[in-house]
N, C-alpha and C positions, 0 to 999 in steps of 0.2 A: 246358408250363406255361401255364395260362390266366390272362391278365391281367384287370384290372378297368378299366373305363372310368370315369374320374372326371369328374363334371360339377359345376360351381360355380354353384349356384342362389342363392347368397347375394346379397341385394339390397344395393347400396351404401347406406351411411348418408347421410342427406340433412340438410343444415344450411341455415338461412336467416339472412341478415344484413339487419337493418332499420335504415336510416338515418332519423333522426327530425328533422323540422323542425315549425314551428308548424302549418302547414296541410297537410303531405303526408308520407307515408311511402314511401321508396324501398326496394324489397325485391329481394334477389338470392338465388336458391336454388341451392346448390352440392351435388353436381357436375352438376346438370341444366342449368345455364347459363340458367335462366329469370329474366328481369328484368321487373318491373312496378312501378307505383306506385299508391297509393290515397290518398284523402283521409284526413286525421287526424281522423276523426269516427266516430260510431257506425256509419254505413253502410260506411265504409271498413274499419273493424275487422272487421265481419261478412264482407266480401269477402275480407279477408286471412286470416281464420280458415278459410274454405272452401278457399282455395288451399293453405294449409299442410297441412291435413288431406288434401287430394287427393294431394299429393306425399309424404305420410307423413314430414313434417319431424320429425327427432328433437330438434333444439334450435334455437331462434331466439336470435340475439345482437343486442343493441342497446346504445347508449350512453345513460346517463342525461343527458337534455338539459333542464335546468331542470325544469319541471313538464310539459313537452309529451309525455314518454314514458309518464307514469304511467297514464293511462286505457287506452292500448293494451296496456301491460304487464299490467295487472289483467285486462283482457278476455281476453287469450290464456291467462293463468294459470288463470283460473276455468273455461276451456273445455278444459283438458287439454293445452295446449301449454307445454312447458318453455321458460323464457326466462332467459337469463343477461345481466346488466348488466356492461359492460366499461368501465373508466376510459378516457376519450377519449385521454389521453396515452399509455396503453399501446397502444391501437389504432393511433395515429399512428406510434409507434416500430416496431410490427409491420410496418406498411406500408413504412416506410423500410428495414427489414431485408430486405424482399422486393425492394427496388429501386424501389418504387412511390412516386415523388415527387409526381406530380400528385394533386390532391384535388378530387373532385366528389362529389355525393350518390350517383351510381351506383357510382363506384369505392369509396366508403366502405362501401356496402352489401355489395359483393363481399368487401372486406377483412374485414368482420365475420363473414361466412359462413366464410371461411377460418380465422379465429380459432376459430370453433366446432369445425371439423374437426380442427385441428392442436393446439390448446391444451386442448380439452375443458373449458371453464370450468364451474364448478358453477352449477346453476340458482339464480336469485335469487327468493325469495318476496317479493311486494309487501307493504308494510306494511298492517295492518288500517286500517279507517276511523279508529278511535280513535288509533292510532299516528300516522297521517298528520296528523290534527288537532293532536296534541301536538307534532309536528315543526314545524308551521306556527306554533303558539303560541311555541315556543322561538325560531324564526327572527324572529318579530315582536318578541319581547322583546329579542333581541340587536340588532336594528335600532334599536329605541327607545333602548337604552342608548348605542349609538354616536352617535345624534342628540343625546342629552343631553350627551355628552362634547364634541361639536363645538360646541354652543351655549355651553356653559360656557367653552370656550376662547375663543370670540369675545367673550363677555361680559367676560372679563378684559382685553381689549385695546380695547374700544369706549368712546369718549368721548361719543358722542351720547346725550343723556338719553332721547330718544325710543326709540332702538334698545335701550338698556339696559332700559327699561320693557317693550318688546316681548319681549325675550329672557327676562326674568324671568317674564313671563306664560306664555311658551311652555314654560319649564322646569317651572312648576307644573302645566301641562296634561300634560306628559310624565310627571311623577311619578305623577299619578293614572292615566294610561294604563298605566304599568308595573305599578302596584299591581293594577289590574283584570285584567291579563294573568296576573300571578302567582297571583292568587286563582283564576282559571279553571284554571290548570295544576294547582293543588293539588286542586281539585274533581275534575278528570278523572283524576288519578292515584289518588285515593282511591276513585273509582267503579269502577276496574278491579282485581279481586283480584290478578291476576298482577303488574301494575305496582306496586300498593300494597305487596305483599310484597317485590318487588325493591328498591323505594325504601327500605323499612324496613331491609333487610339492608345496603344500601350506606351508608345514613345512620348505621348503628351503628359504622362505622369512624371512629375519631378523625381529624379532619382533613377529612372529607367533609361539606360543607354542602349546603343545598338546591340551589344552583346547580350544584354538581358532580354531584349525583344526577340532575338534569334533563339535563345534558350526556351522561351515560352512558346514560340510558334512551332518549334520542333519537339519540345518535350511535353507540351500539353495541347495536343490537337483537339481535345474536347472543349477547349475554352469557348465560352459563350453558350454552350449546350448543357452545362451542369450548374449546380448551385455553388455558393461560396464554400460551404463545408466540404463538399466533394472536391473542389479545386484545391483547398488546403490539404486535404488528406492525400490526394494524388501527388502533391508537391512534397509530401513528407513533413508538413509544418503544422499538422493538427495534433494538439495534445490529447493523450489518451489517459483515462483514469487507471489507477492502480490501487484500488481499495479492497479490503478484506475484513469483514466484521467491523469492529470499532476502529480499525486502523485506516487512516486516510493517507495513502501513499502520494508521493510527488508525481504530478502529471508530467509526462514525457512525450516528446515527438518520436515517431518511429516509422519505418517503412517509407513508402513513397519513392519518388524518382530522384536519385542523388544528384545528377547533373543539374536538374532544374532547381533543386533546393540550394545548391552551392551558388548558382547564379542569382537567386533571389536574396540570399544572405548578403552577397556583395552589393546588390542593389539597395538593401536595407541600410547598409553603412552610409551610402550616399544620401538616401532619402531622409535619414535621421538628421542630416545637416542642412539639406536644401529644400525639402518638401515641408512647407509651413505646417500643414495638418499633422503629418507624421513626426515632425520635429517636436511639436507640443506633446504628442502621444508618447514619444520616447522619453522626453524629459519628465513627464508625470510618472512613468514606470520607474525611472531611476530614483526619483524623489520618494517613491513608495518603498524603496529598499531592494528593488529587483536588480539582479546582476546585469552588467552590460550585455553579456551574451544572450541572456533570456529576453532582455528588452529588444535586442536586434531580431531575434527569432519572431517575437510578436509583431514587429514592424514588417518583417518579411511576409508573415501570414496576412497582415493587412494589405500588403501590396498585391498579392496574388488574388485575394478576394476582390479588391478594388478593380484590378485589371479584368477579371472575369465579369464583374457587374457592368463595367463600361462597354465591353465587347458585346454582352448580351443586349444592352440598351442602344448599342451602336452610336455612342457619343464620346467625345473627348473629355479629358479631365478638366475640371474647373475648381478653383479654390473654394473651400467651404465658407459660408457666410459667417462673419465674426459674431 
């Protein structure tokens, strides 16, 4: 009997971990064991791209680090390199699970490369220029609102006439600043046909106001491209089991995107009063003995699932048939 000689010519899949800081990128290529660093600027990105293509990297993994990862992420994506963004907390827990307690830029890059190999995270598409500007405007609006609240709180307890006058002047200036930002947000949403359509669909849901629409458009760019369970999980509104043996623990929400969750919770307060379908749903939960907070979280979850479904189907809200 004549046997066959089997040869394995398959090349191992190659992954890169990229640790980001303001001025430098640390890179580790697994399983080749290659480590190097480049400047976090246009020249460094070009050098990085050449190295990743040379080693035929299948996926690069990095953590979103404020704004310092954005340009490198966009450069790699536009030049054909798949990039996945990983939550820094998740990466640290992965390192601890491997017994890696030390933390340096070089170690972090290696951990990110191992995450690419073992967890196979999905690639992350960077936001478009318009989406990025809209996110910046939303962030500036939120910062201005927080500053206005802080100044109002200080004004209530300040006895100095000079300071009260200064605070009042600053509040008037902030009000005009917020109005200009909100006007620019409206203009930018209206100028983008996709965002304008999504905003119209979400706004059609009773309980959803302009602030909630903005929070969803900037905090859940995946809307309409994922299912309802994924939308709820990304918003931090999906309950997770906590069972062990015969014990059945209380389901709790966790993780997700906090700014989006806060906006949806406030929308739930409004929807539980003015949305006929969700008002009945909220009332039924309260009659079943659920706390007001738990019932509102359930309404918020319904809202994001509903918004995602309507955007997917490209239709506005209509009341359910009685």
